[in-house]
C-alpha positions as CSV (number, residue, x, y, z in Angstrom):
1,M,14.7,-17.7,12.9
2,V,11.7,-14.9,14.2
3,L,9.2,-17.0,16.1
4,M,5.6,-15.5,16.5
5,A,2.9,-16.8,19.1
6,C,0.1,-16.3,21.3
7,V,-0.1,-16.0,24.8
8,D,-2.8,-15.3,27.4
9,E,-1.9,-13.0,30.9
10,R,-0.3,-16.4,31.6
11,M,1.6,-17.1,29.0
12,G,-1.0,-20.0,28.0
13,M,-1.0,-21.1,24.5
14,L,-3.0,-24.0,24.1
15,F,-5.9,-25.9,26.0
16,N,-6.7,-29.4,25.5
17,R,-4.5,-28.8,22.0
18,R,-6.5,-26.5,20.8
19,R,-6.0,-22.6,20.6
20,Q,-7.1,-20.2,23.3
21,S,-8.4,-17.9,21.3
22,R,-8.1,-16.2,17.4
23,D,-7.8,-12.6,15.9
24,Q,-8.2,-12.3,12.2
25,A,-5.9,-8.6,13.4
26,V,-3.5,-10.8,14.2
27,C,-2.9,-12.5,11.2
28,R,-3.6,-9.4,9.1
29,D,-0.5,-8.1,11.5
30,M,1.7,-11.3,11.2
31,L,1.4,-11.4,7.1
32,E,2.2,-7.5,6.8
33,Q,5.4,-8.1,8.9
34,A,6.2,-10.9,6.3
35,G,5.7,-8.8,3.5
36,D,7.0,-10.7,0.6
37,A,8.2,-13.8,2.7
38,P,6.3,-16.6,3.5
39,L,5.4,-16.9,6.8
40,W,5.8,-20.2,8.1
41,V,2.7,-22.4,9.9
42,T,1.7,-25.4,10.5
43,P,-1.2,-27.0,8.9
44,Y,-3.5,-26.5,12.0
45,T,-2.1,-22.8,12.1
46,A,-2.7,-22.4,8.2
47,K,-6.3,-22.7,8.9
48,L,-6.7,-19.3,10.7
49,F,-5.6,-17.5,7.2
50,A,-8.1,-16.6,4.8
51,P,-7.9,-18.4,1.4
52,E,-6.6,-15.7,-0.5
53,D,-3.8,-15.2,1.9
54,A,-2.6,-19.1,1.1
55,G,0.5,-18.3,-1.2
56,Q,1.8,-16.1,1.4
57,L,2.1,-19.1,4.0
58,Q,4.7,-21.9,4.1
59,V,3.0,-24.9,5.6
60,C,5.3,-27.2,7.2
61,E,5.3,-29.9,10.0
62,A,8.2,-28.4,11.8
63,F,10.1,-25.6,11.3
64,G,13.8,-26.2,10.2
65,P,16.8,-23.9,10.1
66,E,15.3,-22.6,6.7
67,A,12.3,-21.1,8.3
68,G,12.3,-17.3,8.5
69,L,9.1,-15.6,10.2
70,C,7.2,-18.7,11.6
71,F,3.6,-18.3,14.1
72,C,3.7,-21.3,16.1
73,E,0.6,-21.9,18.5
74,D,2.2,-25.4,19.9
75,P,4.8,-24.8,22.0
76,A,6.1,-28.4,21.3
77,H,6.9,-27.3,18.1
78,I,9.1,-24.1,19.1
79,P,12.6,-24.5,19.2
80,G,15.3,-23.9,21.2
81,P,16.2,-20.5,22.2
82,E,19.3,-20.4,20.5
83,Q,17.9,-20.6,17.2
84,L,15.7,-17.8,17.6
85,E,17.0,-14.4,16.5
86,R,13.6,-12.7,17.5
87,I,10.2,-13.1,19.5
88,V,7.3,-11.3,18.9
89,L,4.6,-12.5,21.5
90,Y,0.6,-10.9,20.8
91,R,-0.5,-11.5,24.4
92,W,-4.4,-11.6,24.5
93,N,-4.6,-9.5,27.4
94,R,-7.1,-12.1,29.3
95,T,-6.8,-15.3,31.0
96,Y,-7.7,-18.7,29.4
97,P,-7.7,-22.1,30.8
98,F,-4.7,-23.2,29.6
99,D,-2.3,-26.6,29.8
100,A,0.6,-25.9,27.6
101,S,2.2,-22.7,28.0
102,F,4.8,-20.6,26.2
103,P,8.5,-22.7,27.3
104,F,10.6,-20.2,28.6
105,P,10.1,-16.8,30.6
106,L,9.9,-13.3,28.8
107,P,11.5,-11.0,30.1
108,G,13.9,-13.3,31.1
109,A,16.0,-16.4,30.3
110,G,18.8,-14.1,28.0
111,W,15.8,-12.2,25.9
112,R,15.3,-8.5,26.5
113,L,11.6,-6.2,25.5
114,E,12.7,-3.9,22.8
115,S,9.5,-2.6,22.0
116,S,5.9,-3.1,23.0
117,G,2.4,-1.7,21.7
118,E,-1.4,-2.0,21.7
119,F,-3.7,-2.2,19.1
120,P,-7.1,-3.0,18.4
121,G,-8.2,-6.7,17.5
122,S,-11.2,-8.2,15.9
123,S,-12.0,-10.8,18.7
124,H,-10.0,-8.9,22.0
125,E,-10.4,-5.1,22.5
126,T,-7.0,-4.7,22.9
127,I,-3.8,-6.9,21.8
128,T,-0.8,-6.4,22.9
129,K,2.2,-6.7,20.6
130,E,5.9,-7.4,22.0
131,V,9.2,-7.5,20.7
132,Y,12.3,-9.6,22.3
133,V,15.8,-9.5,20.9
134,P,18.7,-11.5,22.9
135,C,20.5,-9.8,25.5
136,A,23.9,-8.7,24.5
137,G,26.8,-10.7,25.8
């Protein structure tokens, strides 16, 4: 499974069970990465996407082993790192209030940074996209 998530500078994800922010450019990037495959999302996350993107989304309550590319906004839904083959983090490059954060440190916890790049967002001047892969063991 490939996990995609959005975090702030302190790895925060949610505040009072709500996303910290949203960005249309991030959603477009995720759909482009998915290509012809579905992007797995929860019903809460599906609301971020335009109606014309609904055909590319696989909406589910939880991500099982059949899920390929998953966008997860709630750390409670993130599977254990042993179930992940790659992690893609989109960093807001800001600090927001949060009460739920990404569940393990990156880099660290057996993960190394493979690539990093920036692109302009629709709600943030700069979004940093980081791709992590398991450390060779």
